[in-house]
C-alpha angles and dihedrals in degrees: 000000000000115000115266113241120202109205121217097215144359095276092054090046091055089047090055090049091052091050097046095041089069089063096057110121112214102164099076121094094210129217115325117259114266094028133104120347133321121202124201119206128190139158138216127200138212098198094184090061098031090236126144127192123198133194134196119193120186116208131189100247094218100046102020087228115151110255099173142347140189141174138204133192125205145153123272105247101176129057124247107272121161108245093021101068093117089074090062093050109030100080093052095040090052089049089054092049091048090054093060118105093205134066105265094213109187115010125215120199129200092234144038141316116177091355090087130105090249094035090244113097128159095284092055093042093049092045094053093047095048102030088228124131104258136175135172134235113194133190095224136025096249107210097336130105132229143166116244107265120226119288097249125097107266097027113130144172132200120274104221137201121216091266092052098257114149105234097169145326136271100227127194106218096173130031114268092355126123110272127246121231116239124194131168122242111179138341097358132091125233095244091051091047090053092048091052089048092056092047088052095051107059094143111005138051093243124059119266086236091060096041092052097043091047093053091046096049092048090052090049091051092051092050093046094051100036 
């Protein structure tokens, strides 16, 4: 694992992003959907106390059964700055991943990878630091544009930057339901990431990895701040 660097200010954070972005691997397809293990990670904050809780939930990719799970609680050490949110979350997310007793396999973030103003969202940042294949599934398109995909499950359309670069896909995971926004982070291709997302959404709009990690980190935060 690459050493975690805690920046002192925004300028140093952007310099760290610039350095780590050069290590992102985008030419690997990643593990096929439905194979191995898939780990969802998510965080919850108590802003009044500057506390952040992270959860990592490992699922069997074929059955979506929970194989392992872990949480970590830490202090928020970096201010809220759009585009630099990973620095608030990464240390505690890494602690949760380290607490797992199982190999996490492929990691899915509730957030962005290349679909980020600096092309280095949480999924890319986490992937470079851990060496794991990581992609992001977000609830909204952030600052990027897209055409509505078809109404059927599995329909998608490109998520585009202002210069026309495809930074992800708007993916319909349930019929006639708002799409999610998939972007690669590290060591996984966009088609593979979308295939995993569909396997992770048999009944709901959001992946089971996200749903379970979200519930677990909220529980950890409540217990830590009770």
